[in-house]
N, C-alpha and C positions, 0 to 999 in steps of 0.2 A: 751486460745485457741492459742495465738501467740507462747507460749512456746511449745505447742504440734507440731505446724507447723515447728518450728526450730529443735525440737528434732527428728522428724521422719527421715529426711535425715541423721542425725548423726547415728541413729540406723541402717539404711540401709548400710551405709559405714562401720560401725563397724562389721557387719556380715561377710563381705568379709575379713576383717582383721582376724577375728576369724577363718574363714575357712582356710586361708593361714597358720595360726599358728598351727591349728590342723593337717594339712597335713604335716607340718614340724616335727611333733611329740611332740608338746608342750602340748597337752591335752591328758589325758588318755581316754579310752573308757567310763569309769564311769563318768568322768567330763563332757564329751561332751553330754552324755545322760542327765545329771542333768541340763545342760544349755538348752538343747532342751526342757526338761519338763517345765522349768521355762518360756521359751518363749511361749510354748503352753498355759500354764495357764494364762499368761499375755494376750494372744490373746482372750481367753474366757472371762476374766475379762473386757477387753476393749469392746468386743461385748455385754456383759451383761449390762455394763454401758450405752453404746450407745442405746441399745434396750429399757431399762427402761426409759431413759431420753426422747426418742422420743415417747414412749407410754404415758408417763405422759403429755407431751406437747399436743399430739393429744386428749387425754381425756379431758384435761383442755379446749381446744378450743371447743370441741364438747359440753361439759357441758355449756360453756358460750353461745354458739349458742342456745342451748335448753332453757337456762334461759331467753334469749332475745326474743325468739319466740317459746313458748311451742307447738304451733300447728305444727311446723316443726320437732318435735322429731322423728317421724317415718322416715323422709327423712334423718336425720342426723345419726341416730343410726346404720343403716345397713352398710353404708360405713365406719363408724368409727370402727365397729367390724371387718370388712374385713381388714381394714388397720392395726389394732392391731394384727390380726392373721398373716399378712404378715411380720410385724416387728418381731414378736416372732419367726417366721420360720427362719429368718436370724440368730438369736441367736442360735437356735437349729442346723442349718447347721454348724455353727462354732464349736459347741460342738461335732457334729458327725465327722467333719474334724479332730479335735484334737484326737479323739479316734482312727480314722483310720490311722493317720500318725505315 
């Protein structure tokens, strides 16, 4: 996690450097489209990884709660399914954003 936190600012800074070089004529149109596509697919992969990781954590905690108190299964199941649907919608929004961009 610490590596990701240090890597994100570097990625943000490098995008401005790439933009300046592309404006100066360093990148061809095909190369800039390829880099853009790679960045979009990286965004989808990151969203899918985060979504599946959070969904598995939510399901694990819900199943642990049901195992400890089986009579509370009805009260746990509905909010868990709602939370899973909201997590999945964020991944789908990322996918739609990539296709529209």
